C-alpha positions in Angstrom: -19.2 -22.6 -11.9 -17.5 -20.5 -14.6 -15.7 -23.3 -16.5 -12.2 -22.2 -15.7 -9.2 -24.4 -15.2 -7.5 -24.9 -11.9 -6.3 -21.5 -10.5 -2.6 -21.1 -10.9 -0.5 -19.4 -8.2 2.5 -17.1 -8.7 5.1 -16.9 -5.9 8.3 -15.0 -5.2 10.9 -15.2 -2.5 10.1 -16.6 1.0 12.7 -14.7 3.0 13.7 -11.0 3.2 10.9 -10.0 0.8 9.1 -7.6 3.1 10.1 -4.0 2.3 7.5 -2.3 4.5 6.7 -2.9 8.1 4.7 -1.4 10.9 5.8 -2.4 14.4 4.1 -1.7 17.7 6.2 -0.1 20.5 5.2 -1.3 23.9 6.9 -2.3 27.2 8.6 -0.6 30.1 10.8 2.5 30.2 14.3 1.5 29.4 13.2 -1.9 28.1 10.8 -1.4 25.1 9.5 -4.1 22.8 9.1 -3.7 19.0 7.0 -6.2 17.2 3.5 -7.5 16.4 0.5 -7.9 18.6 -0.5 -11.4 19.7 -3.8 -12.4 18.2 -6.8 -10.5 19.8 -4.6 -8.7 22.2 -2.3 -5.7 22.7 0.6 -7.8 24.0 3.6 -7.3 21.7 5.8 -10.1 20.5 9.3 -8.7 20.1 10.7 -9.8 16.7 14.3 -8.5 16.5 15.4 -10.8 13.7 12.4 -11.4 11.5 13.5 -13.5 8.5 10.8 -12.2 6.2 11.9 -8.6 6.8 14.5 -7.0 4.6 17.6 -6.9 6.9 17.5 -3.1 6.9 14.1 -3.2 8.7 15.6 -5.3 11.5 18.5 -2.9 11.7 16.2 0.1 12.0 14.1 -1.6 14.6 17.3 -2.4 16.6 18.6 1.2 16.4 15.2 2.6 17.4 14.8 0.2 20.3 18.3 1.0 21.7 17.6 4.8 21.3 14.3 4.5 23.1 16.0 2.7 26.0 18.8 5.3 26.2 16.6 8.3 26.0 14.1 6.6 28.4 11.1 7.6 26.3 8.0 5.9 27.6 6.2 3.3 25.4 2.5 3.6 24.8 0.0 1.8 27.0 -3.3 1.0 25.2 -5.3 0.6 28.4 -4.1 3.8 30.1 -3.7 5.8 26.8 -0.4 7.0 28.2 3.2 6.9 27.1 4.8 8.5 24.1 6.2 6.1 21.5 3.3 4.1 19.8 4.5 2.6 16.5 7.4 2.5 14.1 6.9 2.3 10.3 9.9 1.4 8.1 9.8 1.4 4.3 12.9 0.3 2.4 13.7 2.1 -0.9 15.2 -0.6 -3.2 17.3 1.8 -5.4 19.2 3.5 -2.5 18.9 0.6 0.0 17.9 3.2 2.6 14.9 3.4 5.0 12.0 5.8 5.3 11.4 5.9 9.1 8.2 7.1 10.8 7.9 7.4 14.6 4.2 7.5 15.6 3.8 9.2 18.9 1.1 10.0 21.5 2.3 13.6 21.3 1.1 16.7 19.5 4.6 17.7 18.4 8.0 16.0 17.8 9.6 18.0 20.6 9.6 15.1 23.1 11.3 13.0 20.5 14.1 15.4 19.7 16.9 13.5 21.4 15.6 10.2 20.0 15.4 11.5 16.5 19.0 12.8 16.7 20.3 9.4 17.8 18.4 7.6 15.1 19.8 9.9 12.4 23.3 9.6 13.7 23.3 5.8 14.0 21.6 5.0 10.8 23.7 7.4 8.7 23.5 6.6 5.0 20.9 3.8 5.7 18.4 6.6 6.6 16.3 7.8 3.6 14.1 10.1 5.6 12.8 10.5 9.2 9.2 11.5 10.0 7.0 12.3 13.0 3.4 11.3 13.0 1.0 12.4 15.8 -1.6 10.0 16.9 -3.5 11.3 20.0 -6.6 9.1 19.6 -7.5 6.4 22.0 -8.2 3.9 19.2 -6.6 1.0 17.4 -5.7 3.2 14.5 -1.9 3.0 13.9 -1.3 6.4 12.5 -2.8 9.9 12.7 -3.6 12.0 9.6 -0.6 14.3 9.5 3.2 13.7 9.0 6.1 16.1 9.7 9.3 15.6 7.8 12.3 15.8 10.1 14.9 14.9 7.5 15.3 13.6 4.0 13.2 13.4 0.8 9.4 13.6 0.6 8.8 10.1 -0.8 10.3 6.7 -1.4 10.8 6.2 -5.1 10.2 2.9 -6.9 10.0 1.8 -10.5 7.5 -0.4 -12.2 7.2 -1.0 -16.0 9.5 2.0 -16.6 7.3 4.4 -14.5 8.6 6.2 -11.5 6.3 5.7 -8.5 6.4 7.9 -5.4 5.4 6.8 -1.9 4.9 9.5 0.8 4.9 7.9 4.3 1.1 8.0 4.6 0.4 6.4 1.2 -0.6 2.8 0.8 2.1 0.5 -0.6 2.7 -3.2 -1.0 5.3 -4.8 1.2 6.3 -7.5 -1.3 7.3 -5.5 -4.4 8.7 -8.3 -6.4 5.3 -10.1 -6.5 3.6 -6.7 -6.9 5.7 -6.2 -10.0 4.5 -9.6 -11.4 0.9 -8.5 -10.8 1.5 -5.2 -12.7 3.0 -7.1 -15.6 0.1 -9.5 -15.6 -2.3 -6.6 -15.8 -0.3 -4.8 -18.5 -0.5 -7.9 -20.7 -4.3 -7.8 -20.6 -4.6 -4.2 -21.8 -5.0 -3.8 -25.6 -2.7 -1.2 -27.2 -4.2 2.3 -27.2 -7.1 1.3 -25.0 -9.1 3.8 -23.0 -8.5 2.9 -19.4 -10.0 3.8 -16.0 -8.6 2.7 -12.7 -10.4 2.8 -9.3 -8.5 2.7 -6.0 -5.4 3.7 -7.9 -3.2 4.6 -4.9 0.0 6.3 -5.9 -0.4 5.0 -9.5 1.8 1.9 -9.3 -0.5 0.2 -11.8 -1.9 3.1 -13.7 1.3 5.0 -14.4 3.0 1.7 -15.4 0.5 1.0 -18.2 0.5 4.4 -19.8 2.4 3.2 -22.8 -0.5 0.9 -23.5 -3.3 3.4 -23.0 -4.6 6.2 -25.2 -6.2 7.8 -22.1 -6.4 6.8 -18.4 -8.6 8.1 -15.6 -7.2 7.4 -12.1 -9.5 7.5 -9.0 -8.2 7.6 -5.5 -9.5 8.8 -2.1 -6.4 8.9 0.3 -4.8 12.4 0.3 -1.3 10.9 0.9 -1.7 8.6 -2.1 -3.0 11.5 -4.2 0.1 13.4 -3.2 2.4 10.6 -4.4 0.3 10.2 -7.6 0.6 13.9 -8.3 4.4 13.8 -7.9 4.6 10.9 -10.3 2.4 12.6 -12.9 4.3 15.9 -12.8 7.5 14.0 -13.7 6.0 12.4 -16.8 6.8 13.6 -20.3 4.3 16.1 -21.6 2.7 13.6 -24.0 2.1 11.0 -21.2 0.9 13.7 -18.8 -1.7 14.7 -21.3 -3.2 11.2 -21.2 -3.9 11.2 -17.5 -6.9 12.6 -15.6 -7.1 12.2 -11.8 -10.6 11.8 -10.3 -10.2 12.3 -6.5 -12.8 11.0 -4.1 -14.5 7.7 -3.3 -14.9 5.1 -6.0 -18.7 5.3 -5.5 -18.7 9.0 -6.3 -16.2 8.6 -9.2 -18.0 5.7 -10.8 -18.8 7.5 -14.0 -15.1 7.7 -14.7 -15.7 4.2 -16.2 -17.9 5.7 -18.9 -16.4 5.1 -22.2 -13.5 3.1 -20.8 -12.6 -0.1 -22.7 -10.6 -1.5 -19.8 -11.5 -0.9 -16.1 -9.0 -1.8 -13.4 -10.1 -2.0 -9.8 -7.9 -2.8 -6.8 -10.3 -2.2 -3.8 -9.6 -2.8 -0.1 -10.5 -6.1 1.5 -14.2 -5.3 1.7 -14.5 -5.3 -2.1 -16.0 -2.9 -4.6 -18.1 0.0 -3.5 -21.7 -1.1 -4.2 -22.4 2.0 -6.3 -19.4 1.3 -8.5 -20.3 -2.4 -8.8 -23.8 -1.6 -9.9 -22.5 0.9 -12.5 -20.1 -1.7 -13.9 -22.8 -4.3 -14.0 -25.1 -2.0 -15.9 -22.5 -0.4 -18.1 -20.1 -3.3 -18.7 -16.7 -2.4 -20.0 -15.0 -4.6 -22.6 -12.7 -5.9 -19.9 -12.6 -5.6 -16.1 -9.4 -6.4 -14.3 -10.2 -6.9 -10.7 -7.3 -7.2 -8.2 -8.4 -8.5 -4.8 -6.8 -9.0 -1.5 -10.0 -10.6 -0.1 -11.2 -13.9 -1.6 -14.6 -13.8 0.1 -15.5 -10.3 -1.1 -14.1 -11.1 -4.6 -16.3 -14.2 -4.9 -19.4 -12.2 -3.7 -18.6 -9.4 -6.2 -18.1 -11.8 -9.1 -21.6 -13.3 -8.4 -23.1 -9.8 -8.5 -21.1 -8.7 -11.6 -22.1 -11.7 -13.6 -25.8 -11.9 -12.4 -27.1 -9.8 -15.2 -25.3 -11.8 -17.9 -23.6 -8.6 -19.1 -20.1 -9.9 -18.1 -18.5 -13.3 -17.7 -15.5 -14.5 -15.7 -12.7 -15.6 -18.2 -9.5 -15.9 -16.1 -8.4 -16.2 -12.5 -4.8 -16.2 -11.1 -3.6 -16.1 -7.5 -0.4 -14.3 -6.4 1.3 -15.3 -3.2 1.8 -11.7 -2.1 1.7 -12.5 1.6 3.6 -15.7 2.2 3.0 -17.6 5.5 -0.6 -16.2 5.7 -3.9 -17.6 4.5 -4.3 -14.6 2.1 -3.5 -14.3 -1.6 -3.8 -11.5 -4.1 -6.1 -12.6 -6.8 -6.6 -11.1 -10.3 -9.9 -11.8 -12.0 -10.5 -11.0 -15.6 -14.1 -10.4 -16.6 -15.2 -9.8 -20.2 -18.3 -8.2 -21.7 -20.7 -10.7 -23.2 
């Protein structure tokens, strides 16, 4: 429809690439299971030696499972809304090769997990980056509650992209496949003219935005999640004064922040699977930037949004590349480049 060549696909490693995992904790007292839910169920498949996980994730899961069994802490039951231990989140920091560990519990405080936490800390030793408690008392499918309590270690996992230091508190969104994520960031960087005025929506902790600062004269970064905003603020505060002066953070929904695109030559958008907020899409269609770089994890919503963005003939689709960010699934991360006519 748009006269483009066949879509190319960029891939990375197919084993041990996953640096971030959320595992459900279910099962009997003394015999917990840690793994993923079977499709359309709350039955957990125990995955002690997952080959796509970084080996440290498997080690952390093994240590936590053994500690749960020894302390006889009950696993959560979805049907009864009973039991303490609900989920385990593990994030590997590449530089230190250590793990940020979050125990999600059906408990208002970490007190019932004190013995468990001590065992985890002692057994992981230098492999432990930080240990966190998250309270989730809701009878829902939400994995985590809104607040985190730091039991030990630094406030955020630190990564580097394009020379920028990026900070991930435990509640912030982060990609699990950082090598392919790096390739996406480099791809986006190459499509930003030097000294361009840039606006980024759904900016997260700034993995893209802070990494392209050397190419931007100014950049406005929009984000809604408070944990991602916290990580973004840490990253901005550590910038040199000249780079810090280029950045303006616009908190809130992309819909409410849509006018941050006013005057931007390049707009970057990395929305959730549902696609662009309709108000932002309408604004971009009516006030087309010179270039829109749209990063999508949902092909269906991307295709729908491209139809709407190009309907007024103010923009045209000029490039499309797929990144195999989630191997062994039917999902790809797609970057679409749209230009003003």
